[in-house]
N, C-alpha and C positions, 0 to 999 in steps of 0.2 A: 701655415703657422694657425691659421684659422681653424684648420681640422685638427692639428695637434692640440690645440685650446680646449675644444670640445670634446676631443677623445679621451684626453688624460682626465676631465672634469666628470666623464661617468664612471671612472673606478673609484666608487667611493667605499669608504668602510675602514678599515684599521690600517691595509695597505694605503692608501691615499693619504691616509693621516699621516703615516710615517714618511711618506714620499715628500709630504708638505713641508713635516718637520725639518726634515735633511736638505730640503731644496727651496724653502721658502717661496712655491709654488705661487700662492695667495699673494704674497708680498710683490711678487714680480708680476701678476695681472693687475692688482693694483697700481702700482709704479707706471705701467703702461698706458692703462687706461685715463690715469690722470695726464698724460702728456702727449700722447699719441694724436696725430692728426689724419691718421689712416683709418677710411671707414672700414677696411677689409679687418684691421687689428681688433678695430672697435666692436665690430659686429662679432668676432671670435670668442671676446671675453664674455659678451653680454650672453652667447650661446654658452660659453661655460659657466656661467652663474647660475643660467636656467638648468643647465644639468646637474648642478650641485645640487642647486634648492628642490630639485625635484624628489629627495631622499631624505628622509630625518637626518641622518648622520651628515650629508653634507649640509643640509640647511643648519644645523647645529655648531659645524665648522666654520662658515661662514659667520654666525653671529660671534663665535668665538674669537676669530681671527677681526672682526670688525670693520677694520677699514676700506676694504674692498666692498664689501654692501654698501657702506656709506658714501663710496666714491658713486657706486651705480646709483643709487637713491637720489644724489646731487646731479648725476647726468639725467635722469628722469625727470627732474624737475627743471632743467635747462633745454630739454630734447624738443624738438618738433620733427615734423615730416616722417621718413623711413625709420629713423631714431626712436621717436617716440613710440612708433608701433612694435618695434624689436622690444624695446623697454616695458611695454603693457602686458606684451606676451610673457615676458620673464617674471614680471610681477604677478602675473595670473598663477604662476606655477609655484611662486614664494609664498603666496599666502594660502594656496589650496588646502584643505582640511583632511587631515588625516584618518585614516581607517587601520583600526579602532580608535576614537578620538582619543589625544593626547595633551593634557592640559597644558605640558609646557610648550609644545609645538604651538598649541592655540593661543598661548599668550604670547610667543616671537612673532606669530603672522598677525596678530594684531597688531602688534609693537611695529612691524615693517609696514603694514598698510597705514598706521598714523603717520610714520615717517615721510610719506609722500609728501603731507604738507596740504595744503590747498586752503581756500576760504570760501565758507566756514570750516569744510573739511574735504579730506581727500575725495569723499564719496559724492559730495556736491560736485566738485570740479569733474568728475568723469561724466557728467550728463552733457556738457557741450562736444566732447569726443564721442560720446555716443550718439549724438545727433549729426556727427560730421557727413558731409556729402562724399568724403571718400571712404567706401566700402572697407578698406583692410584697418582704418581707424576705428571705423566702428565695431568691427567684428573684435580686434584686439580689446577694446572697451568692454564689450559683451562678455569677452573671456575674464575680466578682472571682475566683473558684476557676478558671475555665476561662481568664482571665488570666493567672493565676500557672501553670496548666499549660502554657500555649504559649511558655515561657521557660524555658532551661536552668538558671536560676537558681531557678526556680520548682518544676522539678522536684528538685532539691537540697533546697528546702526541705519538699517533701512527704515526701521519704524521710525527714529528719531530724526530723519533727515527728509525734510519737506520735498515733494515732487518726485520721489524715486518711485513709491508704487504706482503713483499716475503715469508716469514714463513707461513702465514695463507693461502696464495693463492697456495703454493707449497702441492700438494696431496699427495707427495711422503715420507713425513714426517711422516706419521701415517697410517699404514694400517688395524688397527683395525676398525669395524664397529663402536662402540662407540667415537673412535677418530675421525672418520671423520665426525660423526653427532655434535660433539662438534666444532670442526674446523667450521664446516658450518654454526654452531648457532653464533659462534663469528662474522664472516662474515656478515651473517644478522642482527646482532644489531649494527653494522657499517653502514650498507647498510640503514636501515630502520631508522635511527636516523634522526630527522628532520634538525640537524645541519651538517649534513656529506656534503651537497652539497656545504655549505660554507666553511667547513673545507678542504676539498681534492678538487684537482684539477681535471679537466675533463677526463684526461687520466686514473688516479686511481679510478676515479668513474666508467669510464668505464669497467675498469679489475673486481671491486668490483661487478658490475651489471650482468658481464657474468658468475662470479664464482656462484652468486647468482641463476641465472635461469638455470645453469648447475645441481644444486642440490648436495648432499654430497657426491655422488657415482660416480662422473662423471670419466671416465677413459680415458687415452691417453693426460691428459693435460701437463704431466711433461715437455715436449718440448717447449711448448707454455709459461709456467712459466718461464723457462730459457732464451728464447728470450725476453720477457718482461723486465725481470730484466736486461739483458744486453743493453737494450736502455737508 
């Protein structure tokens, strides 16, 4: 069953839209996700949502059907442990930037991210997860942060959410090789985004430039980050 859900959801486009219209596939997945206690079924449906959300057509179909995406977002808000990790991975796919940029998809990804909720916002709520002692949770959180960074709306949220830049530039928060590589890739996404110069001020851009030029494994930066944060 899990393989069927995931496989069918990869067949996106006119054929899948027709299949869904005739068989109410997304409605069925939504009903199962709302009621199942089976972790296997739950995982299969989350993977199916991720597969659908990896394409423009699939994301638009999820938005049009609405209830499955709404149920998934509710699951994200109430989940923990392995379920939260799976949900984070799927969220990172749903909000990833489209190439070339598509205003409609950008607006939809921003709406989806905001629907995650959080106090004061979804981005701030990611910080404790990104600081988790469990590597899988940290890496899944980094994936979401990287997807946020690939969008202009995401850069604005980073700028306007206290503590995010400081966390990303603080090399002492994750000592694992994979963690350092992920944090560096997030900063690169912000650094390379064409809107970065208009979103961030010169001081922040200078800090991002320096972090980017130093590479993922630069040592001895903790004191410098602390001094920058105190300005």
